[in-house]
C-alpha positions, 0 to 999 in steps of 0.5 A: 402607663406611668412606668412606660412614660418614665422610661420614654422620657428617659430615652427621649432625654438621653437622645436629646442630650446626644443630639445636643452634644454631637451637632452633626448627629441625627436620630429617628424615634420610632414611636410605637404608640402614637404618644410622642409629644413634641411639646414634651420634647421642647420642655426636656430640651429646655431643661437640658439647656438650662443645665448646660448654662448652669454647668458653664456658670459653675465650671470655667472649663465647661464654657467652651463645651457648652457655649456652642450653639448647635443646629436645632436639636429637634430639626435633627430628630425624625419621628416615625410612627410604627404601630406593628412589628412590620412597620417597625421592621421596615424602618429599621431596615431602611435605617440600616441600609442608609447609615454612614458607619464613617460618621457614627458614634457608639454608644451615646459618647 
């Protein structure tokens, strides 16, 4: 259980960082356990914002990059519940059909 939570937190941290850096991006979190915690996402986001603030203080060149106030990161994170493989496949199919490849960046750049 602890290992699963650690991996989930790492993935969530990567998604939140990406959304913070790419203000026009959106993300879909497919929750297969029902364990997604909005409170945990808020705590991770606050930590990321503190790290960005510290970087601005230490690096004058980082000021422009980290001083931009993006639209709410959590508002661009869609949570989808999928407790079985059929539900997960339906979500994946929907995402594939609706993705705009002209504005997609790969990987987390």
